[in-house]
Structures are given as C-alpha cells and as structure tokens.
C-alpha positions in Angstrom: 57.7 98.6 70.5 57.2 98.4 66.8 54.1 96.6 65.5 56.4 93.9 64.0 57.6 92.9 67.4 54.1 92.9 68.8 53.0 90.6 66.1 55.9 88.2 66.8 55.1 88.3 70.6 51.5 87.5 69.9 52.0 84.3 68.0 52.1 82.0 71.0 49.2 83.9 72.6 47.1 83.4 69.5 47.8 79.7 69.6 47.0 79.5 73.3 43.9 81.7 73.0 45.3 84.2 75.4 45.5 87.4 73.3 43.4 89.4 75.7 45.8 88.5 78.5 48.8 89.6 76.3 47.0 92.9 75.5 46.5 93.5 79.2 50.1 92.7 80.1 51.5 95.1 77.5 49.1 97.9 78.6 49.9 97.3 82.2 53.6 97.6 81.4 52.9 100.9 79.7 54.4 99.8 76.4 53.1 101.5 73.3 52.8 99.6 70.0 53.9 101.8 67.2 53.5 101.5 63.4 56.5 100.9 61.3 56.9 104.1 59.3 59.2 105.2 56.5 62.1 106.3 58.8 62.1 102.9 60.7 62.0 101.0 57.4 64.9 103.0 56.0 66.9 102.5 59.1 66.2 98.8 59.1 67.3 98.6 55.4 70.5 100.4 56.2 71.2 98.0 59.1 70.6 95.0 56.9 72.8 96.4 54.2 75.7 96.9 56.7 75.1 93.5 58.5 73.9 90.7 56.2 73.4 88.4 59.2 70.6 90.5 60.8 67.2 89.3 60.0 64.4 91.8 59.0 62.3 91.3 62.1 65.3 92.0 64.3 66.4 94.9 62.1 63.0 96.5 62.5 63.2 96.4 66.3 66.7 97.7 66.4 65.8 100.4 63.8 62.8 101.4 65.8 64.9 101.9 69.0 67.4 104.0 67.0 64.7 106.1 65.3 62.9 107.0 68.6 66.3 107.5 70.3 65.5 104.9 73.0 67.6 104.9 76.1 67.9 101.1 76.0 66.8 98.2 73.9 66.2 95.2 76.0 66.7 91.8 74.5 67.7 88.2 75.3 69.6 88.0 72.0 73.3 88.7 72.7 73.9 89.0 68.9 72.1 92.3 68.9 74.8 94.1 70.9 77.0 94.3 67.8 74.3 96.2 65.9 73.5 99.0 68.4 75.0 100.6 71.5 71.4 100.9 72.9 71.2 97.1 73.3 71.1 95.7 76.8 71.0 91.9 77.0 68.9 90.5 79.8 68.4 86.9 81.0 
C-alpha cells in the first residue's frame, strides 16, 4: 500500500493510542508500505486530470495499484470501479 493510505489508516489508531497494534496487524497481513514515488505521483495526476471527481488520496492509492501492476485493488468504495479495472469492491 502507498504510504498515503497507511497514513489515512493510522488516524483512528493514533487517536485511540493503538498504533503498535496497527503496525502488527499490517505486518501480520504481509502488507508492505511503499513510498509515493514520481511514477505514482504522475499516474495520480493523470487520473485526476481525467476524472475531476477523484480525490487526491484516492487517486494515489489507485495510481499505486496501476504502477505496481497489482492483480487487484480491494476497497469498500464502489466509486473506484470506474477509475480502474483492478478494483474489487468488498463489503
């Protein structure tokens, strides 16, 4: 996952004082946190230029999936499906 998504996921854990628990969960799930590099930033910019409704945090996640050629991008946000064929909406 891109570092931007990790930051968003951590907000409630910071508020609750459970950052260590979140770190353990992400490590146990074998999910790597990756920096946002130039390629991801450019892909996100292109996505936002084509789709004015996509917010930058969402564009960064979708762009990351595209840049690393992910098999799937899991989300609960059904709007993402129109931005990438990699998106799979979960409940």
